[in-house]
C-alpha positions as CSV (number, residue, x, y, z in Angstrom):
1,M,99.1,116.4,114.3
2,H,100.4,115.6,110.6
3,L,101.8,118.0,108.2
4,I,102.2,117.8,104.4
5,Q,103.5,120.0,101.6
6,F,101.9,120.2,98.3
7,L,101.3,122.2,95.2
8,D,97.8,124.0,95.0
9,A,95.8,124.2,91.8
10,S,97.7,127.3,90.6
11,G,101.0,125.5,91.2
12,A,102.0,127.4,94.4
13,R,103.5,125.8,97.4
14,A,101.3,125.2,100.5
15,V,101.2,123.4,103.7
16,G,98.3,121.2,105.1
17,V,97.8,120.1,108.5
18,T,95.7,117.1,109.7
19,R,94.0,117.3,113.2
20,N,91.2,115.0,114.3
21,G,90.7,113.3,110.9
22,E,90.4,116.6,109.1
23,T,93.1,118.2,106.7
24,R,93.1,121.9,106.1
25,R,95.4,124.5,104.5
26,V,97.6,126.4,106.8
27,T,96.9,130.0,105.8
28,G,99.9,132.0,104.4
29,A,102.4,129.0,104.9
30,A,104.5,127.9,101.9
31,S,106.8,125.5,103.7
32,V,107.2,123.4,106.8
33,Y,110.7,124.7,107.1
34,E,109.4,128.3,107.4
35,L,106.9,127.2,110.3
36,A,109.9,125.3,112.1
37,L,112.0,128.4,112.1
38,A,109.3,130.5,113.5
39,A,108.3,127.8,116.2
40,M,111.9,127.9,117.5
41,T,111.2,131.5,118.6
42,E,108.0,130.6,120.2
43,R,107.0,128.7,123.3
44,D,104.1,126.7,122.0
45,G,106.1,125.0,119.1
46,L,104.6,124.1,115.7
47,A,101.0,123.8,117.0
48,G,101.1,127.4,118.3
49,V,102.6,128.9,115.1
50,I,100.0,127.0,113.0
51,D,97.1,128.3,115.1
52,R,98.4,131.8,114.6
53,H,98.5,131.4,110.8
54,G,95.0,130.0,110.9
55,L,93.5,127.4,108.6
56,G,92.0,127.7,105.4
57,E,89.8,125.4,103.1
58,S,89.7,121.6,103.3
59,V,92.5,119.5,101.5
60,D,92.0,116.0,99.9
61,K,95.5,114.6,100.6
62,A,94.6,111.2,98.7
63,A,93.6,113.3,95.6
64,L,96.8,115.4,95.9
65,L,98.8,112.1,95.9
66,A,97.0,110.9,92.9
67,D,97.6,114.0,91.1
68,G,101.3,114.1,91.7
69,R,101.2,117.2,93.8
70,L,102.4,116.1,97.2
71,L,106.0,117.2,98.1
72,A,108.3,115.7,100.7
73,P,107.0,116.9,104.0
74,I,110.1,118.9,104.5
75,D,112.9,120.5,102.3
76,H,115.2,123.3,102.5
77,P,115.5,126.3,100.0
78,D,118.9,125.3,99.4
79,A,118.8,121.6,98.9
80,A,122.6,121.3,99.8
81,H,121.6,122.2,103.3
82,L,119.2,119.0,103.7
83,H,121.2,116.2,104.8
84,V,120.0,112.6,104.4
85,T,121.7,110.0,106.6
86,G,121.1,106.6,108.4
87,T,121.9,104.0,110.8
88,G,121.8,100.2,110.2
89,L,121.7,97.0,112.4
90,T,119.4,98.8,114.9
91,H,116.3,96.5,114.7
92,L,115.6,93.2,116.2
93,G,116.1,90.8,113.3
94,S,118.2,93.0,111.1
95,A,121.4,91.2,111.7
96,A,119.9,88.1,110.5
97,T,118.9,89.6,107.2
98,R,122.3,91.3,106.8
99,D,124.3,88.3,107.9
100,A,122.4,86.0,105.5
101,M,122.9,88.6,102.7
102,H,126.7,88.6,103.3
103,K,127.1,84.9,103.7
104,A,125.3,84.2,100.4
105,S,128.2,86.1,98.8
106,G,130.5,83.1,99.5
107,D,133.1,85.2,100.8
108,K,132.9,84.0,104.5
109,P,132.5,80.6,106.0
110,E,129.4,79.8,107.9
111,A,131.0,79.4,111.2
112,E,132.7,82.8,111.1
113,L,130.9,85.7,112.8
114,T,130.4,88.6,110.3
115,D,131.1,92.2,111.2
116,S,127.3,92.7,110.9
117,M,126.6,90.2,113.6
118,K,129.3,91.8,115.8
119,M,127.9,95.1,115.4
120,F,124.4,94.0,116.1
121,R,125.3,92.3,119.3
122,M,127.2,95.5,120.4
123,G,123.8,97.2,120.0
124,L,121.9,94.4,122.1
125,E,124.4,94.9,124.8
126,N,124.7,98.6,125.1
127,G,122.2,100.3,122.5
128,K,119.6,101.2,125.2
129,P,121.9,102.9,127.9
130,K,120.4,104.1,131.2
131,P,119.6,107.8,131.6
132,G,122.8,109.8,131.8
133,E,124.9,107.1,130.2
134,R,126.2,106.9,126.7
135,G,125.3,103.8,124.5
136,V,127.4,102.2,121.9
137,Q,127.6,103.9,118.6
138,P,125.7,102.1,115.6
139,E,126.6,101.5,112.0
140,W,126.2,104.9,110.3
141,F,126.0,106.0,106.6
142,Y,125.6,109.2,104.5
143,K,123.0,109.1,101.7
144,G,123.1,112.6,100.2
145,N,121.5,115.8,100.3
146,G,118.2,117.3,99.2
147,H,119.0,116.7,95.6
148,I,118.5,112.9,96.1
149,V,115.1,113.0,97.6
150,A,112.1,111.9,95.3
151,N,108.7,113.3,96.2
152,P,106.1,110.8,97.3
153,G,104.4,109.4,94.2
154,Q,107.3,110.3,91.9
155,P,109.8,107.9,90.4
156,I,112.8,106.9,92.6
157,P,115.8,107.1,90.0
158,S,118.4,104.4,90.0
159,P,121.6,105.2,88.2
160,A,122.7,103.3,85.0
161,F,125.7,101.6,86.8
162,A,123.6,100.4,89.7
163,L,123.6,96.6,90.2
164,D,120.3,96.6,92.1
165,A,117.4,98.8,93.0
166,G,116.2,97.6,96.4
167,E,113.6,99.2,98.9
168,E,114.3,99.6,102.7
169,P,111.1,100.5,104.6
170,E,112.1,102.6,107.6
171,I,111.3,105.6,109.8
172,A,113.0,108.8,109.5
173,G,113.5,111.5,112.1
174,I,113.0,115.0,111.0
175,Y,115.1,117.7,112.5
176,V,116.1,121.5,112.0
177,I,119.3,123.1,113.7
178,D,118.4,126.2,115.7
179,A,120.4,129.3,115.8
180,Q,122.4,127.9,118.9
181,G,123.4,124.9,117.0
182,N,120.8,122.6,118.8
183,P,119.0,119.8,116.9
184,R,115.2,120.5,117.2
185,R,113.1,117.3,116.3
186,L,109.8,118.1,114.3
187,G,108.7,114.4,114.2
188,F,108.8,111.3,112.2
189,A,107.9,110.0,108.7
190,L,107.8,106.8,106.7
191,A,110.8,106.5,104.4
192,N,112.1,104.3,101.6
193,E,115.9,104.3,102.1
194,F,116.5,102.5,98.7
195,S,119.8,100.8,98.3
196,D,122.0,98.7,95.9
197,H,122.2,95.5,97.8
198,V,124.1,93.7,95.2
199,T,126.9,96.2,95.3
200,E,127.0,95.9,99.2
201,R,127.1,92.1,98.9
202,I,130.2,92.1,96.6
203,N,132.1,93.5,99.7
204,Y,131.1,95.0,103.0
205,L,133.3,97.9,102.4
206,Y,131.1,98.8,99.3
207,L,128.4,99.7,101.8
208,A,129.2,103.4,101.6
209,H,128.8,103.2,97.6
210,S,125.6,101.1,97.9
211,K,123.9,103.9,99.9
212,L,124.7,106.7,97.6
213,R,121.1,106.4,95.8
214,A,118.1,108.4,95.8
215,C,115.4,107.9,98.6
216,S,111.8,109.2,99.4
217,F,110.1,110.0,102.7
218,G,106.7,111.0,103.7
219,P,104.1,111.7,102.4
220,E,103.2,113.0,106.0
221,L,105.3,114.3,108.8
222,R,103.8,112.8,112.1
223,V,104.7,115.6,114.6
224,G,105.6,114.4,118.1
225,D,107.4,111.6,119.6
226,L,107.9,108.0,118.0
227,P,105.3,105.5,118.8
228,A,107.1,102.5,120.7
229,H,105.5,99.8,118.5
230,I,105.1,100.4,114.6
231,E,103.9,97.5,112.4
232,G,103.5,98.5,108.8
233,R,103.5,96.7,105.4
234,S,106.2,96.9,102.7
235,R,105.2,95.7,99.2
236,I,106.3,95.6,95.8
237,L,103.9,95.8,92.8
238,R,104.5,94.7,89.1
239,D,102.0,95.3,86.4
240,G,99.5,96.2,88.9
241,E,99.8,92.9,91.1
242,V,101.6,92.2,94.3
243,L,105.0,90.8,93.6
244,W,106.3,90.7,97.3
245,E,104.7,91.8,100.5
246,K,106.0,91.6,104.2
247,P,105.3,93.4,107.4
248,F,107.9,95.6,109.0
249,L,108.5,96.5,112.5
250,S,109.8,99.5,114.1
251,G,109.6,101.7,117.3
252,E,111.9,101.3,120.4
253,N,109.9,98.1,121.4
254,N,111.4,96.4,118.1
255,M,114.9,98.0,118.2
256,S,118.3,97.2,119.8
257,H,118.9,101.1,120.3
258,T,117.1,103.9,121.7
259,I,116.1,106.7,119.3
260,A,118.0,109.1,121.9
261,N,121.1,106.8,121.4
262,L,120.9,107.1,117.7
263,E,120.4,110.8,117.7
264,Y,123.3,111.4,119.9
265,H,125.6,109.5,117.9
266,H,124.7,111.5,114.7
267,F,124.5,115.0,116.3
268,K,127.7,114.6,118.4
269,Y,129.4,115.7,115.2
270,E,129.5,119.6,115.1
271,L,129.3,119.3,111.2
272,F,125.7,118.2,111.7
273,R,124.7,121.1,114.1
274,Q,125.1,124.0,111.7
275,P,122.2,126.5,112.2
276,G,119.5,126.3,109.6
277,D,120.3,123.0,108.4
278,V,117.6,120.2,107.8
279,H,118.3,116.5,108.7
280,V,116.5,113.6,107.7
281,H,118.0,110.6,109.6
282,M,116.8,107.0,108.8
283,F,116.6,104.6,111.6
284,G,117.1,101.3,109.7
285,T,115.0,98.1,109.0
286,A,114.9,94.2,109.3
287,T,112.8,93.8,106.1
288,L,114.1,93.7,102.7
289,S,112.8,92.0,99.5
290,F,116.4,91.3,98.5
291,A,116.8,89.0,101.3
292,D,113.9,86.9,99.9
293,G,115.5,86.7,96.5
294,I,113.6,89.5,94.8
295,S,115.3,91.5,91.8
296,T,113.3,94.5,91.0
297,R,112.6,95.9,87.5
298,P,112.1,99.3,86.0
299,D,108.4,100.5,86.7
300,D,107.9,98.3,89.6
301,V,106.3,100.2,92.5
302,F,107.2,100.3,96.1
303,E,104.5,100.8,98.7
304,I,105.4,101.4,102.4
305,E,102.4,102.0,104.7
306,E,101.6,102.3,108.4
307,A,98.4,103.6,109.8
308,Q,100.0,105.8,112.3
309,F,101.7,107.8,109.6
310,G,98.7,108.5,107.3
311,L,99.0,108.0,103.5
312,K,101.1,105.3,101.8
313,L,104.6,106.3,100.6
314,R,104.3,105.1,97.1
315,N,107.2,105.3,94.3
316,P,107.8,103.7,91.0
317,I,111.4,102.7,90.0
318,R,113.0,104.5,87.1
319,V,116.4,103.5,85.6
320,E,118.4,106.6,84.3
321,E,120.4,106.6,81.3
322,E,124.2,106.6,81.2
323,K,125.6,109.9,82.1
324,P,129.2,110.3,80.9
325,V,131.3,112.3,83.3
326,A,134.0,114.6,81.7
327,I,136.8,115.5,83.8
328,T,139.1,118.3,82.8
329,G,142.0,120.1,84.5
330,L,141.5,123.8,85.6
331,Y,145.0,124.9,85.6
């Protein structure tokens, strides 16, 4: 079962569900968040809540995407209560990409083991603990809140001060915190984590700055567990032509951590278990165009696709104008 959020012909919010190859509107539903809150009080989960709402007319998802009417597959009425975070160095091969990027800066000799490689090896050794055991914590980062999310099909803004605008094709876990403070997983979606790799390469301690960028996820929320093997395609289009393209792998068969271990090390913090909050947590990648020497330009288009997740996630790049910041005293 897949869920989407969209604007109907009158501009009203709506929810669509895809089952058995058919997409139909969920009657009386304006948001996936509302459905999730209702499902927390029921025994048959999201599927049961949707069944009780009933289904309306058929929906053409591809047409909605082409018309710019698809929304992110979940949001929060107060964007400050949607948290976007992620983990890195979680996939087999991810360390080689990061290690090469940092060595390319010239600040470390080839023979020296980088912090990235050390972190990656820690994951290989103890990122998939046995049941009942705790695994090693991964690299973790904060991206922002709901204000940084670009809807599928809409431009991803890159700030005027950015040194790079690079894609990161990933899988994101989608969660809502219940009234008792327990994370409830809805499912997973394609995501473009989008980072400033040039800034990161200057010094690894700039990683936090490099992640404070916009992102996009969806268009569809795949309800249920994550497939063990995910094999998609990530590409960049320039002037309608493919500039760069590569496969990306995800799922636990291709990872050095289990999803459960990554979830534990995020939600172990009480800060991230506040009732009603939404979490979009991105699980990392081993595929970057930047590692292949690609430098993007305004109006380049990112495309990320994987058949198990439905529609492509497609976003052009928009570079923002300089926004002067005026800081004044209030005393």
